[in-house]
N, C-alpha and C positions, 0 to 999 in steps of 0.2 A: 549563491546558494550559503547558506548558513549550516552551520553542523548541528542546529539545531533542528532541521529539515527530515533529519534521520531520524527523528520521533515523534515529529508534527503528522496528524491525520490532513486531508485537503481543507477540513474547512479551520484550521489552526490549532487547534487541541492537542493533547499530547495524546500520542497513541500509547498502549500499554503494548500491544503486538511490536509494534514497529520499535519499541524498549528492546524488549526481551531481543527480538532477534537483533539488534545491533551489539548489545550487551554478549550475546553467544558468537557473534563473529569475533568482536575482538577477543574475546577469551578463548579461543580458539585459536587465532591468528597471534598473540600472543602465546601460546602453550608451543603450537611449532616452533615459535620462535628460540621460545625459553630453552627446550628441548636440544634445537641446535644448536644454540650457543654453549648450553649443558655437555655435552657430548662432543663436542670439537666437528662433528661430521657432520656431511649436507647428507640426510636421509631422504632419499629422492623417494623412495614409497612412500614415506609420512607426508611430503610435501605434494605428491601428486593426489594422494586422500584428500588433504585439505582442499587443494585448488578442484577437484572434483565436488566436494562437498559446497564450497562456497558457490562456484556457480552452477550447479544444480541447483540447488536453493533458490539464487538468483533468478534462472529460469522457469521454476515452477513457480514463481510467485508472479513473474511476468506476465506468463501463460495463464494462469488463473484471473489474475485481473484485467485479460484484455479478452477471456473469455464472460467474464462478469459484466463487463463494458458492454460487448455485443450483445448479450441477453436484456439488458436494460434496455440498450435503443432499440431492441426488435421489438420489447414488450410494450415501449412508449409508442414505437410508431402503430403498432397494433391495435391501441386500445383508439375507444373514438372520444374526440374530444366534447368537453362538458361544454354545454350550452347555458348559457344566462340569460335569463329574459327580467327584464325591469318593467314595472309597471306604476304609471306617473298619474294619481290621482289629481285634477285640478278642480278645485271648486269657489264658487262666483255666488257671492252675495248682493241682492235686489234689496234695495231701501223699499 
């Protein structure tokens, strides 16, 4: 796994949504770590809030992705297939 997978979409292009989520998580973790270092005290309430936000956000994202995939598969299954008809015309020339 490459670190760039944190900001790439499934098709390989850059996803601004994933970039902003990764940036937010990194800044939140840095802030919590910095405040712990600065005060030289382990603030359990702050770390619990941080972990709840991080885990809650990840759970929400995974749940929404699973629901979207399920709905897409259900939609594909209920849509009748398309039929393609090809007609060939042959001409013969007689002398």
